[in-house]
N, C-alpha and C positions, 0 to 999 in steps of 0.2 A: 505494500500501500505506499503509494508517496506519502512525504511528508508534508503534513499541515499547519499551518502556523496556528490557524483561528480552531479556538473551541467551540463541541455544541454543546448543547443543554437540552437534555428530552424531559418531557415529561411520561412519569409512568401515570400510566391510567389501564381501562380495562380494557381495550385494543394491544398494550406489549406486554401485559402482565406475566404473557406465555411463557417458560425462563428457556426456552430454547430459543424463540422470538425476541428477548432481550438480552442475552447471549450475540446472535448473530448481529443487533442493533450498535452493540458493542465494539465489536468486532469491527463494524462498518464505519464508526466515525465517532460515536458518542465518547465524551469525556467524563461530563457532570448529568447526573438523574437527578431531577426534578423533583420531590413527592409534595402534590398541593394539597395541603393541610386545610382545605374550603370542602373538601368533599373526606367519608370515612371514617372509623371512630382512630381512635390511639390504637389499641391492637394491629389494626389495618396498617398500620405506618410501620411497625415496627416489622410487621411479616415483610411486606416491602422494602423494607431494607433488609431486611437476612436475603431475601429474592437476590439483590445488587449485589450484594457483594459474594453471593455463589455463585452469580453468572458471570461478575468479573473475574474472579478466580481460574473461574474454565477458560474467557478467553483469554487469560494472561495478560491483563491487562485494568491495572488501578483505575476507578472513577471515583468523582467525586458524591456527594451528595447532599443536596440542596434542600432541605427542610423551607419550603415556602408557607407563612402562617398568613391566616383568613383576612387578617384584619375584622376593622370592624363592619356590622352588617351594614349598610345605609342603603336598606333596599324598603320598596311596598309590603303588605302583607298578603293573604293570600282572599281569591276570586272564588265568590259560589260557584262556578261555572268554569275556575280555573283560569279564564283570560274574558278579557273584556276589546269589543272596538270601539272605541276612541274618535269622534266625526271632529275634525277643524270648527273651532269656536262655539264646543259645546261647552258647559259647566264642569268641574270634575273637581273634587274636596277628597285632601288627604290629611286624615283624623287620628292623629295618634290616641284618642281617647278611644276608639269606636275597636269593640271587641266581634262585632256580626260579619261573617267574612262579606266580601267587597262584591259591587257592581257597580252600571255602567255611570252610576253617579258619583263613586266613590269606595275608598279604601283602605282599609290601615293600615299601619306602619309597626315595618319592625324597629325603623329609627324612629324613636320617640324625642327626641331634642330637636324633629326639622322645624317645628313651627316656633323655637327659641331662634334656629339659625337665618329666616329668613325675613322679609319683609316685602310689600306692597310695590311690584316693578321688578323683581328677583327671577330671571328665568332656570326654570328644573328641565333636568334633562336625563329620560329615564332610558331604561334597557339601552345603555349606548349613545346613546343623543336619536336614538329613534322616533323616539316621543319628546316632544317639547311641551312644556307647559308655562306659561304666564304666571304669575304670580300677584291676584287679587288684592286681596288682604289675607291677616293672620286674624282671629276671632278665636280666644281661649287657646284650643288643642289643634284647630282646624283650621289649615292650610286653603281656601279660597282659592283657586286658579281659574284657567279659561284655556283649552287645548287648541297650541299653536301652529302644532303635527303632530297629524292622528296617526291612529293606527293599528296595532293588535298590542294590546297589554297583559300579560299573564305571570303567573304569583313571581313573586318572592324576585321582582325585575331591581336593579340599581339607581339609586339618585344620585345626580350630581347637581351641583348646582355652578351655574355659564359661573367662571373666575375663581372660580374655589369659594371658601370660605365654612365651608361646614365644621361644625367642633369635634367630632366624634373622637376621643386616645385614639393614637394608631394601637394601640394596644391590648387587649380586649382580657376579659378571665378567661376567656376558651382559647388566647394565645399563649398565656400565662402557663397555663394547662399541656400544651402544646410543646413550649420551649421544653418543660420538663420530658415530654416524649421523645425530643428532638435529641435531649441529651443522653436520657439511656441507651442509645444505638451510636451515639457518638458523630452525630451529623457534622459534613466537613462545612457546610454552610448553610444558614439560616437569612429565609430573604425577611423583612419585616415591610408589609403592607402599610398604605398610607401614612408612613413619616411627615409631617411638618416641621419638624427642625430637629438639631443636633440631639436637643436633648430625649427624643422620641428613640432613637438610636442607643444615646447611653445608656436610657435603662433596658433595655434589651440585650446590652451587654452584661448590666449588672446580674439581669435574669437566668441569664445562659452562664454566669460564672457561679450565682449557687447553684443550680441545676446541676451541675456537671460536679460531681466529686472524683472524679479522677485526673483531675488536670488539665483535660482535653476543653481545650478553646477552638469554637469554631470561628470560621469568618463571617463579620457580619454584614449582611446585602440591605443596602436602602431602595426600598423600589420606589423611583421619584413618578409619583401618580397624582399628584396633586398641585393645583396650582400655585399653594401657597410654599413650596419644597420649591419652587424656580429660585426666589431670591435669597432661599437660605442654602442652596448649593455648596456652596462654599464649603458652609460652618457641616454638612451632614458628612459630606466628604471624609471631611480633616475626621470625623470620629468612626466612621466607618469602613471596612477593607475593601469597600467597592460598593456601586450602583447597578442598579437597573433602570434601563431605560423602556418605561412601562406604558409602552404608549397607548393601550386604550382607552384608559382611564384619564390618560393627563389629556390624549385627544377632546375627549369629550370635556374638560371642563376650559383647556386653552382656546381651542379650535384645530379641527386637523389640518388648517395649512401652517400652523406656527408649528407643527410637533417635527417636522424636518429640519428646521434650523436649529431648533433645541436639541433633537441626538447630535447633531455633530458637536454644538456649544458643550452639551455634555459627555463623551468620547472625548474631547478637546480637555477638558477640563479635568477630568478624572486621571490620564496617561500624564500630565502637568504636574498633578497633587502624589504621584505614583500610587494611583487604587485602582481596581478593576473593573471592569463593566462589560454588562451584559442587555444587548439587545432586542427587544421581546414584542412579542402579539403579532400576531397575522402575516410573518414572515413565510411560512408556506401556504395559507388559508385554503387555498381553493384542493389540496392535497389531499383535506379531510376527504373530500369525497371521487378525487380527480384522482388519476396515476402519472399524469406532469402538472407542476407548475408553470403558472402565467407568466408572459415574460417580464411584466411588473413586479412578478415575484422573484424571478432572477435578480433585477435591477435591485431591488431592494434589501437581498441578501448582499449581493455584489459593495454597493455604497456603504453598505454598512460595515465589511470590509476595508474600504479603503478608508473607509473611515477614522480605524483602528480599533474596533472594540474587538475585546476581547474572544467573547462569545456569541452565537446568535442563538437563540431560542426557539423551541416547540414544544408548542404549548396543549391542544386539543389534536393537532395535525398525527402526534404520536399516541395520546390518551384515547383520543376515542375515533380517529381515523379509521380509514380501511384500509390507508400503503405506511402505515409508523416505517418501516423497514426503508422502504424506496422513499421515504423525503428526507430519512437521515441519509441516503446514498445520491441524492440530487443535492441534497446540500451540501455536504463535504463536497461536489465535485464542485457545484459553484464559487466553494472559496478558496479551492485550489488555482480556481482559474483567474478568481480576482487577484489571486496574492502575485499571481506572476507579473502583471502590471503595477504592484504598490512598491513604491521607491520614493522614499524622503533622503534627502540629501544627510547623513547623520551629525555631518561634521558642524550644519547649520544648531546641532541640539548643545554643540559642548558651546557655542561664542553666550561669553559673558554668563554661563555656570558658573555655579558655587555651592561648594559642598563643607558640610559640616562635620560630618562623619565620616573614618576612614574607609569604613566598609563598602559608604557608597561611592567613595574617591576608586577603589580599588574596581568596582562595578563597572563604573563608568568610564576609567584606565582601560578594562579588557574588553569594554565595545568601541575605543578608538583604535585600541592599538591591533587587535585584531583586524576592525574593518580594512584600516589601510597595509596588512599584510596580508590579506586576501584568505587569511584561517581559514583550515575544513570546521572547525567549531569553534565554540565557546563552551567552555563547560565551568561550572561551580559545585564545587563542596559544600552543601550545606545544610547547617542543624535545623536554621527556622525556616526557611525558602527564601529571608528578604534578598540578600543576594539575587538571589531567579528572580524576583519582581521586578527592581530598578532595571536591572538587563532588560526586560521585556517592554518597558517602556516607549524602548526606541525602534524603531526599524530596522532591523539588520538584515540581509539576504540571508546570514549565515543561522545553524543552529544554535539554539541553547541547551544544553544538556546540565539538568541539575539531578548532582547526586546528593542521595538523602541515606539516614539511617534509621530513618523514623517516616512509619508508614505515612502517619495520621499528614506530614508534611507534604510527601510522595503525593497523596489524595489531594492533598490543599492544592498544591501546584497543580492540579490539572486542568485548573482553570483559566490560568496566565496564558498571554497570547506567545506563541514559539518557544515555549519551554516545553521537552520533554524530560519527567520525570524522572527519576530511575528510582531503585531502591542497590544500595548498596555498604555492606559492614566497611565503617571506616575505622585504621587503627590510630592509636593514641598518639604513634608514630606520622609525622609527618610525611616522611619520603616513603613510607611504605606506603601510607595512604594514597599520594601520588602514581607508584607504582601500581597500583591496585585499581583507580582508575582509568590508568592507561589499559591495563590488559582488561578490563569491562568496557570499555569502548571497540578496539579492536576484536574483542571474541563477537560484538556487536555491527561488528561491519564499518562503526560510525568510524574510524581514521584508519587507515592504514602507512604500513610500512614509509618515512619518509613524509606524510603528511603534516602541517604544523597545525598546531591548534595551543589557545588560551587557556591557563586553567587559575583558578580563583581557591584560596584555601586562607586556613585562620589559624592560628598557635596561641594558647592551647586548643586543641582538636574538639569539638564536640560544644564548643563556648557559642549560641548564640549571638551573633552582631560581633562575631569575634573575627571575619573576615579582614585581613591587614597583609596576604601575600599575592601577587602576580605574576606569572611565569608561563613563558611563551615554551613550547615544547616543540618536539621536533619524534615524531614517536619512531621508536627503535624497529 
């Protein structure tokens, strides 16, 4: 299989839970498996995590598991007949106090705070913006609206406020329990839905740390899907390990036309701040029912790759679609083709650059030197994965191989662009470790006798953040 820099996140669901199929998907290119906590019970997720680990072992490739929290349920209630057809110009009441099932005139709310969050003149978007309501007045627990854009509205569809402003907390009681479940199987990443600011992410990190009793520390991904999160982006990035450009809910709040520009901005800022970034939502949507994607979807995936995203994500395409394996294969092929044209002058990244840490400076020195020597590979002996992360923030043609003694670090690096994480026992003796590393690379056919490669290492060995040496080697 050709080496691909951009990683693929695939959502596990009924369509992809067969062990043989899941193994095939991992072999085809899945790097991270997403468990969607909006569906299923705690034991379901524990069972699916075990399924992923077993399939990964059979495929001979470690993958990361990402637990995606549901977040607040900002939704309408249920209807007596399951759905209604709303006509433009008709009145419709969203009633937080309503206990009976909904009808053509109104419906109850799962989100009881809505009357406090809106006022006359606000625009509400339901079912991903397919239904548009204009607020006329708020009277007690009732939000009285007029249908602006009609259509079918069914049970429990989502509610967004145009421009943002709903006060729902990012972390619900369910999310707190789900974090405990995710930590019970050592999820490599936890994705937090609807964070508005850095405080939401800091709280999630504290909950993860408390829930994990074995010292495991997951990476935290902030899903940027609220309008309020955009001006807070840098502060959210600063306290997170990465972000997800969650284009579905975000598009509803800020408008579809604004999303492509925001996507480029978010990917750029994440890379500049040495954070990870996943691009998500409807990337190969038509392959839920069709065996091939549209040209627009191909361009969408390719453009995310060219923007520099670490990963592209599949949701319903692999969770519930007809062609989960074919979708992964197609996405991998698109990424490979896009990467052939991906080139940023590396030297520009170092103009005016300033490094406060020795390990960061060593990582950048390895990139710069290997680039100019046209080395076969860049190799990092890493305990925490930080050296590989810093290297992966820059576009280089040569592959980055990260050798670590820790399976948890290997899995976490599965999300990093252009990083191939390998497990290798490292000796307390630096020279022995370097020799072992070269033998490891030669055995896998990564380097051959005479090839030049750059390798970074730290002394004493096994100290996180201790990388302090760059060595340019010619393989024996």
